[in-house]
C-alpha positions in Angstrom: 0.0 0.0 0.0 1.0 3.6 -0.6 1.8 6.0 2.2 -0.9 8.6 2.7 -0.5 12.2 3.8 -2.3 13.7 6.9 -4.8 16.5 6.6 -4.3 20.1 8.0 -4.1 20.1 11.8 -2.8 16.5 11.9 0.6 14.7 11.7 1.6 11.1 11.2 2.4 8.9 14.2 4.0 6.1 12.2 6.6 6.2 9.4 4.2 5.2 6.6 0.5 6.0 7.3 -1.9 3.8 5.3 -5.1 4.9 7.2 -5.3 8.6 8.0 -8.1 8.0 10.6 -5.8 5.8 12.6 -2.2 6.9 11.8 -2.7 10.7 11.9 -2.9 12.5 15.3 -4.1 16.1 15.9 -1.8 19.0 16.9 -2.2 20.5 20.4 -4.8 23.2 19.9 -3.6 26.7 20.8 0.1 25.6 20.9 0.7 23.8 17.6 -0.5 23.8 14.0 0.0 22.5 10.5 -1.7 24.5 7.8 -1.3 22.1 4.8 -1.7 18.5 3.8 1.6 16.9 5.0 3.7 13.9 5.9 5.3 15.6 9.0 6.0 13.7 12.2 5.8 16.9 14.3 3.4 19.9 14.4 4.7 23.4 14.0 4.9 25.7 17.0 2.4 28.6 17.1 3.9 32.0 16.6 3.5 34.7 19.3 2.5 38.4 18.8 5.2 40.2 20.9 3.9 43.5 22.4 7.5 44.6 22.7 7.4 45.0 18.9 4.0 46.7 18.9 2.0 43.6 17.9 -1.2 42.0 19.2 -3.2 38.9 18.3 -5.7 39.3 15.4 -6.6 35.6 15.2 -5.6 32.9 17.7 -3.7 29.9 16.7 -5.7 26.8 15.8 -4.7 23.3 14.8 -4.9 24.2 11.1 -3.8 27.8 11.2 -0.9 29.8 12.7 -1.5 32.8 14.9 -2.2 36.0 12.9 -0.8 39.2 14.3 -1.7 42.8 13.7 -0.4 46.2 14.9 -1.4 47.2 18.4 -3.4 50.4 19.0 -1.4 53.5 18.0 1.1 51.5 16.0 1.6 51.0 12.3 3.6 48.8 9.9 5.1 50.0 6.7 6.9 46.8 5.8 5.9 43.8 3.7 3.4 41.3 5.0 3.6 39.5 7.4 4.7 42.4 9.6 7.2 41.5 12.3 7.6 45.0 13.8 5.1 47.8 14.2 6.2 51.4 14.9 4.5 53.8 17.3 2.3 56.4 15.5 3.6 59.9 15.3 2.0 62.4 17.7 1.3 65.7 16.0 2.7 68.5 18.2 0.7 71.0 16.2 -2.5 69.3 17.3 -3.6 69.2 13.6 -4.1 65.7 12.1 -4.6 65.6 8.3 -4.7 61.8 8.2 -5.2 59.4 11.1 -2.6 56.7 11.8 -3.8 53.3 10.4 -2.3 49.8 10.8 -0.4 50.3 7.5 0.5 54.1 7.5 1.7 56.7 9.9 -0.1 59.8 11.1 0.1 62.8 8.6 0.4 66.0 10.6 -0.8 69.4 9.4 -0.2 73.0 10.5 -2.5 75.3 12.4 -4.8 77.5 10.3 -4.3 81.2 9.6 -6.1 84.0 11.4 -8.0 84.7 8.2 -10.0 81.6 8.8 -11.4 82.8 12.1 -14.9 84.3 11.6 -15.7 87.7 13.2 -19.0 89.0 14.6 -18.1 92.7 14.7 -18.6 93.3 11.0 -15.1 94.6 10.8 -12.7 93.2 8.1 -10.5 90.6 9.7 -7.3 92.4 8.7 -8.4 95.4 10.7 -8.8 93.3 13.8 -5.4 91.8 13.3 -3.8 95.3 12.9 -5.4 96.5 16.1 -4.3 93.4 18.1 -0.8 93.7 16.7 -0.6 97.3 17.7 -1.7 96.6 21.2 0.7 93.7 21.6 3.7 95.7 20.2 2.9 98.7 22.5 2.5 96.5 25.6 5.4 94.2 24.8 7.9 96.6 23.4 9.4 97.7 26.7 9.4 94.2 28.1 11.1 92.9 25.0 14.0 95.4 25.2 14.5 94.7 28.9 14.8 91.0 28.2 17.3 91.2 25.2 20.4 91.4 27.4 19.2 88.7 29.7 18.3 86.3 26.8 21.7 87.0 25.1 23.6 86.0 28.3 21.6 82.8 28.6 22.2 82.0 24.9 25.9 82.5 25.3 26.0 80.2 28.3 24.0 77.5 26.6 26.2 77.8 23.5 29.4 77.3 25.6 27.9 74.2 27.3 26.6 72.8 24.0 30.1 73.3 22.5 31.6 71.2 25.3 28.9 68.5 24.8 29.9 68.0 21.1 32.9 66.0 22.2 31.4 64.3 25.2 31.8 60.5 25.5 28.2 59.3 25.5 29.2 55.8 26.6 29.6 57.3 30.1 26.0 58.5 30.1 24.1 55.6 28.4 22.1 54.8 31.6 21.1 58.5 32.0 20.0 58.7 28.4 18.0 55.5 28.5 16.2 56.6 31.7 14.6 59.5 29.8 13.0 57.3 27.1 10.2 54.8 27.0 10.9 51.4 25.4 9.0 52.3 22.3 10.9 55.6 21.9 14.3 53.8 22.3 13.2 51.1 19.8 12.1 53.8 17.3 15.4 55.6 17.6 17.6 52.5 16.9 15.4 51.5 14.0 15.8 54.9 12.6 19.5 54.6 12.8 19.4 51.2 11.0 20.6 49.0 13.9 20.0 45.6 12.5 16.8 43.7 13.3 19.0 40.7 14.2 20.8 42.8 16.8 17.5 44.2 18.2 15.9 40.7 18.4 19.1 39.5 20.2 18.9 42.3 22.8 15.2 41.7 23.4 15.8 37.9 23.7 18.8 38.2 26.0 17.4 40.8 28.4 14.1 40.4 30.3 14.3 43.8 31.9 12.9 46.7 29.8 15.4 49.2 31.3 18.4 46.9 30.4 17.0 46.5 26.9 17.0 50.3 26.4 20.6 50.5 27.7 21.7 47.8 25.3 19.9 49.5 22.4 21.9 52.6 22.9 25.2 50.7 23.3 24.5 49.0 20.0 23.8 52.3 18.3 27.0 53.9 19.8 29.0 50.9 18.6 27.6 51.3 15.1 27.8 55.2 15.0 31.1 55.7 16.9 31.8 58.4 19.5 32.6 61.2 17.1 29.6 63.5 16.8 27.3 61.1 18.7 25.8 63.7 21.0 24.8 66.0 18.1 23.4 63.0 16.2 21.4 61.9 19.2 19.8 65.3 19.9 19.1 66.1 16.2 17.6 62.7 15.6 15.3 62.9 18.6 13.9 66.3 17.5 13.4 64.9 13.9 11.5 61.9 15.3 9.1 64.3 17.1 10.7 63.5 20.5 11.6 67.1 21.4 10.7 66.8 25.1 13.0 63.8 25.4 15.8 65.6 23.6 15.3 68.6 26.0 15.5 66.4 29.1 18.6 64.6 27.9 20.3 67.8 26.9 19.5 69.3 30.3 20.8 66.3 32.1 24.0 66.1 30.2 24.6 69.8 30.4 24.3 69.5 34.2 26.7 66.5 34.3 29.3 68.2 32.1 29.1 71.5 34.1 29.6 69.6 37.4 32.6 67.8 36.0 34.4 71.0 35.0 
């Protein structure tokens, strides 16, 4: 007799099945599957949807079908199907959203509208109201502005000097402090942006159970790839470009304090 293949969701329990009702056994539901007619001796292990990579379960694993993952809320995937990593959706700092984030595309941000779009109830032309308001603001703020110029200039000079010192700072001494100011998703977004390999990212996640340690290792991997030269400038500029300005400000302030104290 010829050997027969087992149906989806089943595998053989002898070398040459001749009766599929007797010689094929089911996979363990929820843990194993086989999604095709086969002559396998072992079922395949169900995939998991790792929240660390922004994924959640769309369809549970069955005996005849593997787990299907989708992007979690406020995450999107712009890579080919199936998606293995989902990125956090961009938050529009302007507050204006032209296109909402979907599972396959990021948020599209807009800019706030002009004053000309604001209706008036006075019957006056909008530009007249604008001129009146500007005149009042200029009159009231003129003296204050002049009085602040010298103070602002002094602050800017001080910041410029500290920023200049930071250009050559060795970030490897401050990796922990940098990681503390970022969420896991923010750190993951940063290293992906700088093309740290997926293999390296997966290795870090697999080898470190603690989220804080994962963030630290992310930045060490980035520093090793980038090098120390210009790392501080790249870090701050990248964070601002990735719409993480608050994080950039916190890191900048923390490192400025650290450098000032070490002088």
